[in-house]
Predicted model as a PDB file, atoms N, CA, C, CB and O in Angstrom, pLDDT in the B-factor column:
MODEL        1                                                                  
ATOM      1  N   MET A   1       1.131  -1.422   0.103  1.00 81.00           N  
ATOM      2  CA  MET A   1       0.524  -0.316   0.295  1.00 81.00           C  
ATOM      3  C   MET A   1       0.934   1.396   0.193  1.00 81.00           C  
ATOM      4  CB  MET A   1       0.215  -0.623   1.331  1.00 81.00           C  
ATOM      5  O   MET A   1       0.635   2.587   0.095  1.00 81.00           O  
ATOM      6  N   VAL A   2       1.364   0.901   0.248  1.00 83.00           N  
ATOM      7  CA  VAL A   2       3.019   2.703   1.066  1.00 83.00           C  
ATOM      8  C   VAL A   2       3.398   2.775  -0.550  1.00 83.00           C  
ATOM      9  CB  VAL A   2       5.485   1.948   2.734  1.00 83.00           C  
ATOM     10  O   VAL A   2       3.315   3.954  -0.896  1.00 83.00           O  
ATOM     11  N   LEU A   3       3.845   1.793  -1.828  1.00 87.00           N  
ATOM     12  CA  LEU A   3       4.252   1.986  -2.441  1.00 87.00           C  
ATOM     13  C   LEU A   3       3.520   2.691  -3.750  1.00 87.00           C  
ATOM     14  CB  LEU A   3       4.775   1.142  -2.331  1.00 87.00           C  
ATOM     15  O   LEU A   3       3.982   3.351  -4.680  1.00 87.00           O  
ATOM     16  N   VAL A   4       2.201   2.272  -3.422  1.00 91.00           N  
ATOM     17  CA  VAL A   4       1.368   2.772  -4.485  1.00 91.00           C  
ATOM     18  C   VAL A   4       0.674   4.208  -4.004  1.00 91.00           C  
ATOM     19  CB  VAL A   4       0.239   1.616  -4.854  1.00 91.00           C  
ATOM     20  O   VAL A   4       0.037   4.883  -4.813  1.00 91.00           O  
ATOM     21  N   GLY A   5       0.867   4.646  -2.511  1.00 89.00           N  
ATOM     22  CA  GLY A   5       0.885   6.177  -2.300  1.00 89.00           C  
ATOM     23  C   GLY A   5       1.797   6.440  -2.703  1.00 89.00           C  
ATOM     24  O   GLY A   5       1.673   7.606  -3.077  1.00 89.00           O  
ATOM     25  N   LEU A   6       3.772   5.736  -3.119  1.00 88.00           N  
ATOM     26  CA  LEU A   6       4.755   6.759  -3.157  1.00 88.00           C  
ATOM     27  C   LEU A   6       5.119   6.647  -4.651  1.00 88.00           C  
ATOM     28  CB  LEU A   6       6.010   6.552  -2.089  1.00 88.00           C  
ATOM     29  O   LEU A   6       6.166   6.988  -5.200  1.00 88.00           O  
ATOM     30  N   GLY A   7       4.180   6.174  -5.102  1.00 91.00           N  
ATOM     31  CA  GLY A   7       3.593   6.124  -6.664  1.00 91.00           C  
ATOM     32  C   GLY A   7       3.007   6.979  -6.594  1.00 91.00           C  
ATOM     33  O   GLY A   7       3.686   7.850  -7.139  1.00 91.00           O  
ATOM     34  N   GLY A   8       1.820   7.544  -6.162  1.00 91.00           N  
ATOM     35  CA  GLY A   8       0.360   8.789  -6.574  1.00 91.00           C  
ATOM     36  C   GLY A   8       2.268  10.029  -6.519  1.00 91.00           C  
ATOM     37  O   GLY A   8       3.148  10.256  -7.351  1.00 91.00           O  
ATOM     38  N   ILE A   9       2.115  10.298  -5.610  1.00 90.00           N  
ATOM     39  CA  ILE A   9       2.944  11.233  -4.327  1.00 90.00           C  
ATOM     40  C   ILE A   9       4.440  11.273  -6.278  1.00 90.00           C  
ATOM     41  CB  ILE A   9       3.700   9.681  -1.746  1.00 90.00           C  
ATOM     42  O   ILE A   9       4.445  12.061  -7.224  1.00 90.00           O  
ATOM     43  N   ILE A  10       5.055  10.449  -6.080  1.00 90.00           N  
ATOM     44  CA  ILE A  10       5.889  10.945  -7.445  1.00 90.00           C  
ATOM     45  C   ILE A  10       5.226  11.298  -8.707  1.00 90.00           C  
ATOM     46  CB  ILE A  10       6.804   9.895  -7.901  1.00 90.00           C  
ATOM     47  O   ILE A  10       5.927  12.089  -9.337  1.00 90.00           O  
ATOM     48  N   ALA A  11       4.219  11.024  -9.257  1.00 92.00           N  
ATOM     49  CA  ALA A  11       3.330  11.050 -10.457  1.00 92.00           C  
ATOM     50  C   ALA A  11       2.497  12.590 -10.319  1.00 92.00           C  
ATOM     51  CB  ALA A  11       2.196   9.578 -10.429  1.00 92.00           C  
ATOM     52  O   ALA A  11       2.263  13.324 -11.279  1.00 92.00           O  
ATOM     53  N   LEU A  12       2.100  12.890  -8.801  1.00 90.00           N  
ATOM     54  CA  LEU A  12       1.661  13.977  -8.516  1.00 90.00           C  
ATOM     55  C   LEU A  12       3.497  15.243  -8.374  1.00 90.00           C  
ATOM     56  CB  LEU A  12       0.538  13.569  -6.943  1.00 90.00           C  
ATOM     57  O   LEU A  12       3.295  16.415  -8.692  1.00 90.00           O  
ATOM     58  N   ALA A  13       4.295  15.051  -8.140  1.00 87.00           N  
ATOM     59  CA  ALA A  13       5.514  15.736  -8.132  1.00 87.00           C  
ATOM     60  C   ALA A  13       5.931  15.698  -9.624  1.00 87.00           C  
ATOM     61  CB  ALA A  13       6.575  15.083  -7.127  1.00 87.00           C  
ATOM     62  O   ALA A  13       6.380  16.729 -10.124  1.00 87.00           O  
ATOM     63  N   VAL A  14       5.828  14.732 -10.257  1.00 89.00           N  
ATOM     64  CA  VAL A  14       6.364  15.039 -12.066  1.00 89.00           C  
ATOM     65  C   VAL A  14       5.131  15.886 -12.671  1.00 89.00           C  
ATOM     66  CB  VAL A  14       6.550  13.267 -13.252  1.00 89.00           C  
ATOM     67  O   VAL A  14       5.543  16.737 -13.459  1.00 89.00           O  
ATOM     68  N   VAL A  15       3.981  15.884 -12.544  1.00 89.00           N  
ATOM     69  CA  VAL A  15       3.238  16.735 -12.730  1.00 89.00           C  
ATOM     70  C   VAL A  15       3.531  18.154 -12.398  1.00 89.00           C  
ATOM     71  CB  VAL A  15       2.339  16.340 -12.256  1.00 89.00           C  
ATOM     72  O   VAL A  15       3.845  18.941 -13.291  1.00 89.00           O  
ATOM     73  N   LEU A  16       3.448  18.490 -11.244  1.00 85.00           N  
ATOM     74  CA  LEU A  16       4.002  19.891 -10.700  1.00 85.00           C  
ATOM     75  C   LEU A  16       4.759  20.379 -11.424  1.00 85.00           C  
ATOM     76  CB  LEU A  16       4.653  19.950  -9.539  1.00 85.00           C  
ATOM     77  O   LEU A  16       4.687  21.336 -12.195  1.00 85.00           O  
ATOM     78  N   SER A  17       5.849  19.394 -11.052  1.00 85.00           N  
ATOM     79  CA  SER A  17       7.357  20.150 -11.880  1.00 85.00           C  
ATOM     80  C   SER A  17       7.018  20.219 -13.429  1.00 85.00           C  
ATOM     81  CB  SER A  17       9.045  19.016 -11.724  1.00 85.00           C  
ATOM     82  O   SER A  17       7.743  21.071 -13.942  1.00 85.00           O  
ATOM     83  N   VAL A  18       6.523  19.872 -13.972  1.00 87.00           N  
ATOM     84  CA  VAL A  18       6.031  19.849 -15.704  1.00 87.00           C  
ATOM     85  C   VAL A  18       5.556  21.387 -15.420  1.00 87.00           C  
ATOM     86  CB  VAL A  18       4.460  18.444 -16.395  1.00 87.00           C  
ATOM     87  O   VAL A  18       6.366  22.313 -15.439  1.00 87.00           O  
ATOM     88  N   ARG A  19       4.350  21.544 -15.189  1.00 85.00           N  
ATOM     89  CA  ARG A  19       3.949  22.915 -14.868  1.00 85.00           C  
ATOM     90  C   ARG A  19       5.069  24.205 -14.609  1.00 85.00           C  
ATOM     91  CB  ARG A  19       3.149  22.726 -13.630  1.00 85.00           C  
ATOM     92  O   ARG A  19       5.203  25.225 -15.284  1.00 85.00           O  
ATOM     93  N   ASP A  20       5.544  23.932 -13.830  1.00 81.00           N  
ATOM     94  CA  ASP A  20       6.482  24.510 -13.145  1.00 81.00           C  
ATOM     95  C   ASP A  20       7.743  25.119 -14.610  1.00 81.00           C  
ATOM     96  CB  ASP A  20       7.069  23.206 -11.872  1.00 81.00           C  
ATOM     97  O   ASP A  20       8.158  26.178 -15.080  1.00 81.00           O  
ATOM     98  N   ILE A  21       7.854  24.093 -14.754  1.00 83.00           N  
ATOM     99  CA  ILE A  21       8.701  24.264 -15.866  1.00 83.00           C  
ATOM    100  C   ILE A  21       8.496  24.854 -17.270  1.00 83.00           C  
ATOM    101  CB  ILE A  21       9.050  23.218 -16.051  1.00 83.00           C  
ATOM    102  O   ILE A  21       9.380  25.036 -18.107  1.00 83.00           O  
ATOM    103  N   LEU A  22       7.066  25.148 -17.402  1.00 85.00           N  
ATOM    104  CA  LEU A  22       6.407  25.058 -18.772  1.00 85.00           C  
ATOM    105  C   LEU A  22       5.722  26.910 -18.513  1.00 85.00           C  
ATOM    106  CB  LEU A  22       4.938  23.360 -18.945  1.00 85.00           C  
ATOM    107  O   LEU A  22       5.503  27.779 -19.357  1.00 85.00           O  
ATOM    108  N   ALA A  23       5.534  26.934 -16.800  1.00 85.00           N  
ATOM    109  CA  ALA A  23       4.775  28.137 -16.395  1.00 85.00           C  
ATOM    110  C   ALA A  23       6.713  29.511 -16.895  1.00 85.00           C  
ATOM    111  CB  ALA A  23       3.971  27.841 -13.929  1.00 85.00           C  
ATOM    112  O   ALA A  23       6.915  30.427 -17.692  1.00 85.00           O  
ATOM    113  N   SER A  24       7.641  28.724 -15.744  1.00 81.00           N  
ATOM    114  CA  SER A  24       8.433  30.218 -16.079  1.00 81.00           C  
ATOM    115  C   SER A  24       9.635  29.769 -16.541  1.00 81.00           C  
ATOM    116  CB  SER A  24       8.723  31.332 -14.766  1.00 81.00           C  
ATOM    117  O   SER A  24      10.601  30.510 -16.724  1.00 81.00           O  
ATOM    118  N   ARG A  25       9.629  28.723 -16.717  1.00 77.00           N  
ATOM    119  CA  ARG A  25      11.249  28.282 -17.960  1.00 77.00           C  
ATOM    120  C   ARG A  25      12.509  27.611 -17.388  1.00 77.00           C  
ATOM    121  CB  ARG A  25      12.121  29.846 -18.667  1.00 77.00           C  
ATOM    122  O   ARG A  25      13.569  27.339 -17.953  1.00 77.00           O  
ATOM    123  N   SER A  26      12.082  27.402 -16.013  1.00 73.00           N  
ATOM    124  CA  SER A  26      13.312  26.775 -14.827  1.00 73.00           C  
ATOM    125  C   SER A  26      12.719  25.906 -14.606  1.00 73.00           C  
ATOM    126  CB  SER A  26      13.811  27.459 -13.433  1.00 73.00           C  
ATOM    127  O   SER A  26      11.537  25.605 -14.776  1.00 73.00           O  
ATOM    128  N   VAL A  27      13.959  25.215 -13.998  1.00 72.00           N  
ATOM    129  CA  VAL A  27      13.834  23.530 -13.036  1.00 72.00           C  
ATOM    130  C   VAL A  27      14.539  23.893 -12.194  1.00 72.00           C  
ATOM    131  CB  VAL A  27      14.411  21.919 -13.610  1.00 72.00           C  
ATOM    132  O   VAL A  27      15.746  24.132 -12.175  1.00 72.00           O  
ATOM    133  N   GLU A  28      13.329  23.971 -11.043  1.00 75.00           N  
ATOM    134  CA  GLU A  28      13.223  24.167  -9.331  1.00 75.00           C  
ATOM    135  C   GLU A  28      12.564  22.842  -8.724  1.00 75.00           C  
ATOM    136  CB  GLU A  28      12.128  25.614  -8.845  1.00 75.00           C  
ATOM    137  O   GLU A  28      11.333  22.884  -8.701  1.00 75.00           O  
ATOM    138  N   GLY A  29      13.171  21.633  -8.209  1.00 74.00           N  
ATOM    139  CA  GLY A  29      12.838  20.265  -8.038  1.00 74.00           C  
ATOM    140  C   GLY A  29      12.670  20.550  -6.341  1.00 74.00           C  
ATOM    141  O   GLY A  29      12.249  19.565  -5.734  1.00 74.00           O  
ATOM    142  N   THR A  30      12.936  21.725  -5.533  1.00 81.00           N  
ATOM    143  CA  THR A  30      12.687  21.408  -4.171  1.00 81.00           C  
ATOM    144  C   THR A  30      11.773  21.408  -3.822  1.00 81.00           C  
ATOM    145  CB  THR A  30      13.105  21.903  -3.416  1.00 81.00           C  
ATOM    146  O   THR A  30      11.828  21.200  -2.610  1.00 81.00           O  
ATOM    147  N   THR A  31      10.308  21.584  -4.316  1.00 80.00           N  
ATOM    148  CA  THR A  31       8.825  21.527  -3.987  1.00 80.00           C  
ATOM    149  C   THR A  31       8.672  19.952  -3.821  1.00 80.00           C  
ATOM    150  CB  THR A  31       7.767  22.231  -5.245  1.00 80.00           C  
ATOM    151  O   THR A  31       8.345  19.409  -2.766  1.00 80.00           O  
ATOM    152  N   SER A  32       9.019  19.154  -5.277  1.00 84.00           N  
ATOM    153  CA  SER A  32       8.768  18.537  -5.258  1.00 84.00           C  
ATOM    154  C   SER A  32       9.387  17.009  -4.839  1.00 84.00           C  
ATOM    155  CB  SER A  32       8.425  18.945  -5.919  1.00 84.00           C  
ATOM    156  O   SER A  32       8.708  15.989  -4.719  1.00 84.00           O  
ATOM    157  N   LEU A  33      10.462  17.092  -4.700  1.00 86.00           N  
ATOM    158  CA  LEU A  33      11.457  16.947  -3.346  1.00 86.00           C  
ATOM    159  C   LEU A  33      10.976  16.485  -2.361  1.00 86.00           C  
ATOM    160  CB  LEU A  33      12.001  18.063  -2.800  1.00 86.00           C  
ATOM    161  O   LEU A  33      10.935  15.304  -2.018  1.00 86.00           O  
ATOM    162  N   ALA A  34      10.470  17.654  -1.701  1.00 87.00           N  
ATOM    163  CA  ALA A  34      10.219  17.726  -0.478  1.00 87.00           C  
ATOM    164  C   ALA A  34       8.679  17.314  -0.521  1.00 87.00           C  
ATOM    165  CB  ALA A  34      10.617  19.091   0.115  1.00 87.00           C  
ATOM    166  O   ALA A  34       8.278  18.267   0.147  1.00 87.00           O  
ATOM    167  N   LEU A  35       7.846  16.798  -0.733  1.00 87.00           N  
ATOM    168  CA  LEU A  35       6.923  16.296  -1.567  1.00 87.00           C  
ATOM    169  C   LEU A  35       7.486  15.290  -1.067  1.00 87.00           C  
ATOM    170  CB  LEU A  35       6.730  16.560  -3.016  1.00 87.00           C  
ATOM    171  O   LEU A  35       7.327  15.257   0.154  1.00 87.00           O  
ATOM    172  N   ILE A  36       7.833  14.798  -1.305  1.00 89.00           N  
ATOM    173  CA  ILE A  36       8.531  12.887  -1.375  1.00 89.00           C  
ATOM    174  C   ILE A  36       8.868  12.728  -0.121  1.00 89.00           C  
ATOM    175  CB  ILE A  36      10.149  12.411  -2.403  1.00 89.00           C  
ATOM    176  O   ILE A  36       8.359  11.938   0.674  1.00 89.00           O  
ATOM    177  N   VAL A  37       9.959  13.675   0.122  1.00 91.00           N  
ATOM    178  CA  VAL A  37      10.627  13.072   1.494  1.00 91.00           C  
ATOM    179  C   VAL A  37       9.464  13.169   2.544  1.00 91.00           C  
ATOM    180  CB  VAL A  37      12.081  14.017   2.077  1.00 91.00           C  
ATOM    181  O   VAL A  37       9.494  12.371   3.481  1.00 91.00           O  
ATOM    182  N   THR A  38       8.677  13.871   2.483  1.00 91.00           N  
ATOM    183  CA  THR A  38       7.678  14.046   3.454  1.00 91.00           C  
ATOM    184  C   THR A  38       6.576  13.230   3.741  1.00 91.00           C  
ATOM    185  CB  THR A  38       7.216  15.043   3.263  1.00 91.00           C  
ATOM    186  O   THR A  38       5.897  13.214   4.767  1.00 91.00           O  
ATOM    187  N   PHE A  39       6.421  12.235   2.245  1.00 92.00           N  
ATOM    188  CA  PHE A  39       5.737  11.220   2.084  1.00 92.00           C  
ATOM    189  C   PHE A  39       6.194  10.137   2.679  1.00 92.00           C  
ATOM    190  CB  PHE A  39       5.555  11.033   0.969  1.00 92.00           C  
ATOM    191  O   PHE A  39       5.490   9.366   3.331  1.00 92.00           O  
ATOM    192  N   VAL A  40       7.939   9.969   2.402  1.00 92.00           N  
ATOM    193  CA  VAL A  40       8.298   8.894   3.266  1.00 92.00           C  
ATOM    194  C   VAL A  40       9.083   8.760   4.350  1.00 92.00           C  
ATOM    195  CB  VAL A  40       8.690   8.187   2.706  1.00 92.00           C  
ATOM    196  O   VAL A  40       9.668   7.737   4.706  1.00 92.00           O  
ATOM    197  N   LEU A  41       9.082  10.207   5.059  1.00 93.00           N  
ATOM    198  CA  LEU A  41       9.397  10.634   6.764  1.00 93.00           C  
ATOM    199  C   LEU A  41       7.915   9.990   7.278  1.00 93.00           C  
ATOM    200  CB  LEU A  41       9.610  12.791   7.203  1.00 93.00           C  
ATOM    201  O   LEU A  41       8.186   9.169   8.155  1.00 93.00           O  
ATOM    202  N   GLY A  42       6.757  10.041   7.108  1.00 92.00           N  
ATOM    203  CA  GLY A  42       5.512   9.806   7.280  1.00 92.00           C  
ATOM    204  C   GLY A  42       4.796   8.324   7.185  1.00 92.00           C  
ATOM    205  O   GLY A  42       3.718   8.016   7.694  1.00 92.00           O  
ATOM    206  N   ALA A  43       5.479   7.669   6.574  1.00 93.00           N  
ATOM    207  CA  ALA A  43       5.902   6.171   6.011  1.00 93.00           C  
ATOM    208  C   ALA A  43       6.953   6.012   7.140  1.00 93.00           C  
ATOM    209  CB  ALA A  43       6.613   6.030   4.204  1.00 93.00           C  
ATOM    210  O   ALA A  43       6.404   5.996   8.242  1.00 93.00           O  
ATOM    211  N   LEU A  44       8.047   5.912   7.182  1.00 92.00           N  
ATOM    212  CA  LEU A  44       8.936   5.507   7.946  1.00 92.00           C  
ATOM    213  C   LEU A  44       7.995   6.042  10.007  1.00 92.00           C  
ATOM    214  CB  LEU A  44      10.675   6.473   7.211  1.00 92.00           C  
ATOM    215  O   LEU A  44       7.654   5.243  10.879  1.00 92.00           O  
ATOM    216  N   SER A  45       7.934   6.990  10.026  1.00 92.00           N  
ATOM    217  CA  SER A  45       7.091   7.006  11.122  1.00 92.00           C  
ATOM    218  C   SER A  45       5.728   6.357  11.515  1.00 92.00           C  
ATOM    219  CB  SER A  45       6.931   8.043  11.200  1.00 92.00           C  
ATOM    220  O   SER A  45       5.241   6.174  12.630  1.00 92.00           O  
ATOM    221  N   GLY A  46       5.261   6.064  10.279  1.00 92.00           N  
ATOM    222  CA  GLY A  46       4.249   4.887  10.611  1.00 92.00           C  
ATOM    223  C   GLY A  46       4.251   3.291  10.512  1.00 92.00           C  
ATOM    224  O   GLY A  46       3.411   2.393  10.576  1.00 92.00           O  
ATOM    225  N   SER A  47       6.097   3.446  10.260  1.00 92.00           N  
ATOM    226  CA  SER A  47       5.803   2.077  11.071  1.00 92.00           C  
ATOM    227  C   SER A  47       6.982   1.578  11.758  1.00 92.00           C  
ATOM    228  CB  SER A  47       5.312   0.895  10.135  1.00 92.00           C  
ATOM    229  O   SER A  47       7.744   0.680  11.403  1.00 92.00           O  
ATOM    230  N   GLY A  48       7.011   2.357  12.875  1.00 93.00           N  
ATOM    231  CA  GLY A  48       7.371   2.948  13.905  1.00 93.00           C  
ATOM    232  C   GLY A  48       8.612   3.527  14.169  1.00 93.00           C  
ATOM    233  O   GLY A  48       8.864   3.679  15.364  1.00 93.00           O  
ATOM    234  N   HIS A  49       9.269   3.809  13.540  1.00 93.00           N  
ATOM    235  CA  HIS A  49      10.426   4.168  13.093  1.00 93.00           C  
ATOM    236  C   HIS A  49      10.707   5.565  13.271  1.00 93.00           C  
ATOM    237  CB  HIS A  49      10.530   3.809  11.859  1.00 93.00           C  
ATOM    238  O   HIS A  49      11.375   6.225  12.475  1.00 93.00           O  
ATOM    239  N   VAL A  50       9.966   6.200  14.782  1.00 93.00           N  
ATOM    240  CA  VAL A  50       9.582   7.830  15.071  1.00 93.00           C  
ATOM    241  C   VAL A  50      10.944   8.031  15.123  1.00 93.00           C  
ATOM    242  CB  VAL A  50       8.611   8.406  16.547  1.00 93.00           C  
ATOM    243  O   VAL A  50      11.456   8.205  14.018  1.00 93.00           O  
ATOM    244  N   PHE A  51      11.638   8.057  16.011  1.00 94.00           N  
ATOM    245  CA  PHE A  51      12.999   8.879  15.750  1.00 94.00           C  
ATOM    246  C   PHE A  51      13.565   9.317  14.593  1.00 94.00           C  
ATOM    247  CB  PHE A  51      13.954   8.278  16.150  1.00 94.00           C  
ATOM    248  O   PHE A  51      13.686  10.504  14.290  1.00 94.00           O  
ATOM    249  N   THR A  52      14.063   7.985  13.660  1.00 93.00           N  
ATOM    250  CA  THR A  52      14.479   8.244  13.144  1.00 93.00           C  
ATOM    251  C   THR A  52      14.170   9.680  11.911  1.00 93.00           C  
ATOM    252  CB  THR A  52      14.637   7.223  13.124  1.00 93.00           C  
ATOM    253  O   THR A  52      14.844  10.613  11.475  1.00 93.00           O  
ATOM    254  N   ALA A  53      12.264   8.983  11.653  1.00 94.00           N  
ATOM    255  CA  ALA A  53      11.528  10.591  10.562  1.00 94.00           C  
ATOM    256  C   ALA A  53      11.841  11.534  11.389  1.00 94.00           C  
ATOM    257  CB  ALA A  53       9.566  10.840  10.192  1.00 94.00           C  
ATOM    258  O   ALA A  53      12.252  12.515  10.768  1.00 94.00           O  
ATOM    259  N   THR A  54      11.830  11.739  12.946  1.00 94.00           N  
ATOM    260  CA  THR A  54      12.140  13.717  13.691  1.00 94.00           C  
ATOM    261  C   THR A  54      12.835  13.425  13.489  1.00 94.00           C  
ATOM    262  CB  THR A  54      12.046  14.661  15.076  1.00 94.00           C  
ATOM    263  O   THR A  54      12.233  12.444  13.052  1.00 94.00           O  
ATOM    264  N   ALA A  55      14.462  13.052  13.171  1.00 95.00           N  
ATOM    265  CA  ALA A  55      15.666  13.498  13.149  1.00 95.00           C  
ATOM    266  C   ALA A  55      15.618  14.272  11.564  1.00 95.00           C  
ATOM    267  CB  ALA A  55      16.778  12.219  13.438  1.00 95.00           C  
ATOM    268  O   ALA A  55      15.888  15.441  11.286  1.00 95.00           O  
ATOM    269  N   SER A  56      15.057  12.865  10.439  1.00 93.00           N  
ATOM    270  CA  SER A  56      15.413  13.393   9.376  1.00 93.00           C  
ATOM    271  C   SER A  56      14.639  15.374   8.973  1.00 93.00           C  
ATOM    272  CB  SER A  56      14.932  12.059   8.340  1.00 93.00           C  
ATOM    273  O   SER A  56      14.973  16.390   8.364  1.00 93.00           O  
ATOM    274  N   GLY A  57      13.515  14.863   9.803  1.00 93.00           N  
ATOM    275  CA  GLY A  57      12.577  16.017   9.466  1.00 93.00           C  
ATOM    276  C   GLY A  57      13.328  17.089   9.665  1.00 93.00           C  
ATOM    277  O   GLY A  57      13.484  18.026   8.882  1.00 93.00           O  
ATOM    278  N   ILE A  58      13.777  16.954  10.680  1.00 94.00           N  
ATOM    279  CA  ILE A  58      14.834  18.161  11.213  1.00 94.00           C  
ATOM    280  C   ILE A  58      15.795  18.538  10.175  1.00 94.00           C  
ATOM    281  CB  ILE A  58      15.763  17.705  12.522  1.00 94.00           C  
ATOM    282  O   ILE A  58      15.839  19.734   9.890  1.00 94.00           O  
ATOM    283  N   ALA A  59      16.474  17.830   9.638  1.00 93.00           N  
ATOM    284  CA  ALA A  59      17.180  17.631   8.862  1.00 93.00           C  
ATOM    285  C   ALA A  59      16.821  18.499   7.699  1.00 93.00           C  
ATOM    286  CB  ALA A  59      17.247  16.408   8.734  1.00 93.00           C  
ATOM    287  O   ALA A  59      17.334  19.601   7.502  1.00 93.00           O  
ATOM    288  N   VAL A  60      15.984  17.988   6.998  1.00 90.00           N  
ATOM    289  CA  VAL A  60      15.006  18.735   5.927  1.00 90.00           C  
ATOM    290  C   VAL A  60      14.695  19.889   5.919  1.00 90.00           C  
ATOM    291  CB  VAL A  60      13.901  18.346   5.845  1.00 90.00           C  
ATOM    292  O   VAL A  60      14.667  20.667   4.965  1.00 90.00           O  
ATOM    293  N   THR A  61      14.421  20.073   7.088  1.00 90.00           N  
ATOM    294  CA  THR A  61      13.751  21.078   7.157  1.00 90.00           C  
ATOM    295  C   THR A  61      14.615  22.886   7.314  1.00 90.00           C  
ATOM    296  CB  THR A  61      12.885  20.575   8.323  1.00 90.00           C  
ATOM    297  O   THR A  61      14.186  24.018   7.089  1.00 90.00           O  
ATOM    298  N   TRP A  62      16.521  22.140   8.004  1.00 91.00           N  
ATOM    299  CA  TRP A  62      16.868  22.723   8.005  1.00 91.00           C  
ATOM    300  C   TRP A  62      17.927  23.837   6.517  1.00 91.00           C  
ATOM    301  CB  TRP A  62      16.999  22.148   8.944  1.00 91.00           C  
ATOM    302  O   TRP A  62      18.325  24.990   6.353  1.00 91.00           O  
ATOM    303  N   LEU A  63      17.936  22.322   5.687  1.00 88.00           N  
ATOM    304  CA  LEU A  63      18.292  22.142   4.436  1.00 88.00           C  
ATOM    305  C   LEU A  63      17.402  22.807   3.677  1.00 88.00           C  
ATOM    306  CB  LEU A  63      18.411  20.875   4.091  1.00 88.00           C  
ATOM    307  O   LEU A  63      17.675  22.703   2.481  1.00 88.00           O  
ATOM    308  N   LEU A  64      16.567  23.368   3.877  1.00 86.00           N  
ATOM    309  CA  LEU A  64      15.488  23.707   3.068  1.00 86.00           C  
ATOM    310  C   LEU A  64      15.316  25.115   4.087  1.00 86.00           C  
ATOM    311  CB  LEU A  64      14.103  22.418   2.909  1.00 86.00           C  
ATOM    312  O   LEU A  64      14.295  25.735   3.788  1.00 86.00           O  
ATOM    313  N   SER A  65      15.942  25.614   4.990  1.00 88.00           N  
ATOM    314  CA  SER A  65      15.853  27.298   5.509  1.00 88.00           C  
ATOM    315  C   SER A  65      17.199  27.752   4.556  1.00 88.00           C  
ATOM    316  CB  SER A  65      16.146  27.653   7.662  1.00 88.00           C  
ATOM    317  O   SER A  65      17.243  28.819   3.944  1.00 88.00           O  
ATOM    318  N   LEU A  66      18.369  26.652   4.553  1.00 86.00           N  
ATOM    319  CA  LEU A  66      20.038  27.398   4.011  1.00 86.00           C  
ATOM    320  C   LEU A  66      19.152  27.831   2.818  1.00 86.00           C  
ATOM    321  CB  LEU A  66      21.846  26.147   3.542  1.00 86.00           C  
ATOM    322  O   LEU A  66      18.976  29.047   2.893  1.00 86.00           O  
ATOM    323  N   LYS A  67      18.660  27.406   1.971  1.00 77.00           N  
ATOM    324  CA  LYS A  67      18.411  27.156   0.376  1.00 77.00           C  
ATOM    325  C   LYS A  67      17.787  28.456  -0.020  1.00 77.00           C  
ATOM    326  CB  LYS A  67      17.339  25.787  -0.036  1.00 77.00           C  
ATOM    327  O   LYS A  67      18.053  29.080  -1.048  1.00 77.00           O  
ATOM    328  N   ALA A  68      16.767  28.862   1.076  1.00 67.00           N  
ATOM    329  CA  ALA A  68      16.264  30.209   1.318  1.00 67.00           C  
ATOM    330  C   ALA A  68      16.971  31.015   0.912  1.00 67.00           C  
ATOM    331  CB  ALA A  68      16.028  30.559   2.466  1.00 67.00           C  
ATOM    332  O   ALA A  68      16.880  31.696  -0.110  1.00 67.00           O  
ATOM    333  N   ARG A  69      18.264  30.972   2.245  1.00 70.00           N  
ATOM    334  CA  ARG A  69      18.905  32.035   2.617  1.00 70.00           C  
ATOM    335  C   ARG A  69      19.588  32.085   1.210  1.00 70.00           C  
ATOM    336  CB  ARG A  69      19.783  31.937   3.993  1.00 70.00           C  
ATOM    337  O   ARG A  69      19.509  33.089   0.502  1.00 70.00           O  
ATOM    338  N   SER A  70      20.364  30.784   0.783  1.00 69.00           N  
ATOM    339  CA  SER A  70      21.011  31.251  -0.479  1.00 69.00           C  
ATOM    340  C   SER A  70      20.584  31.639  -1.707  1.00 69.00           C  
ATOM    341  CB  SER A  70      21.658  30.528  -0.796  1.00 69.00           C  
ATOM    342  O   SER A  70      21.368  31.755  -2.649  1.00 69.00           O  
ATOM    343  N   ALA A  71      19.393  31.858  -1.794  1.00 64.00           N  
ATOM    344  CA  ALA A  71      18.489  32.268  -2.278  1.00 64.00           C  
ATOM    345  C   ALA A  71      18.551  33.584  -2.851  1.00 64.00           C  
ATOM    346  CB  ALA A  71      17.708  32.109  -1.534  1.00 64.00           C  
ATOM    347  O   ALA A  71      18.843  33.906  -4.002  1.00 64.00           O  
ATOM    348  N   HIS A  72      18.218  34.318  -1.831  1.00 62.00           N  
ATOM    349  CA  HIS A  72      18.392  35.603  -1.617  1.00 62.00           C  
ATOM    350  C   HIS A  72      19.101  36.115  -1.564  1.00 62.00           C  
ATOM    351  CB  HIS A  72      18.131  35.973  -1.045  1.00 62.00           C  
ATOM    352  O   HIS A  72      18.949  37.291  -1.232  1.00 62.00           O  
ATOM    353  N   SER A  73      20.447  35.580  -1.866  1.00 60.00           N  
ATOM    354  CA  SER A  73      21.658  35.954  -1.283  1.00 60.00           C  
ATOM    355  C   SER A  73      22.762  36.816  -2.267  1.00 60.00           C  
ATOM    356  CB  SER A  73      22.257  34.631  -0.789  1.00 60.00           C  
ATOM    357  O   SER A  73      23.255  36.105  -3.142  1.00 60.00           O  
ATOM    358  N   PRO A  74      23.325  38.544  -2.258  1.00 61.00           N  
ATOM    359  CA  PRO A  74      23.790  38.796  -3.607  1.00 61.00           C  
ATOM    360  C   PRO A  74      24.485  38.004  -4.167  1.00 61.00           C  
ATOM    361  CB  PRO A  74      24.383  39.763  -3.754  1.00 61.00           C  
ATOM    362  O   PRO A  74      24.870  37.073  -3.459  1.00 61.00           O  
ATOM    363  N   GLU A  75      24.903  38.015  -5.506  1.00 57.00           N  
ATOM    364  CA  GLU A  75      25.607  38.066  -6.200  1.00 57.00           C  
ATOM    365  C   GLU A  75      26.792  37.857  -6.550  1.00 57.00           C  
ATOM    366  CB  GLU A  75      25.460  38.544  -6.285  1.00 57.00           C  
ATOM    367  O   GLU A  75      26.666  38.076  -7.754  1.00 57.00           O  
ATOM    368  N   GLU A  76      28.059  37.547  -6.383  1.00 50.00           N  
ATOM    369  CA  GLU A  76      29.236  37.667  -6.659  1.00 50.00           C  
ATOM    370  C   GLU A  76      29.874  38.450  -7.485  1.00 50.00           C  
ATOM    371  CB  GLU A  76      29.490  36.848  -6.861  1.00 50.00           C  
ATOM    372  O   GLU A  76      31.099  38.375  -7.584  1.00 50.00           O  
TER     373      GLU A  76                                                      
ENDMDL                                                                          
END                                                                             
């Protein structure tokens, strides 16, 4: 059942990425990748690996915050 859900999430991520590419002519995979990672962490937590999912979620959140900061930094 988890694999079916993962397949649906990946299909949704692909559709979102294609829509973004067509609309803005740039490739940004952060949102799609965050969607997939969130699903995987939820499945991991549901299977009893709560600490691993929590620690990974914190790490992903930290990495996403670094990306947001670096996207707004001035060019050198």
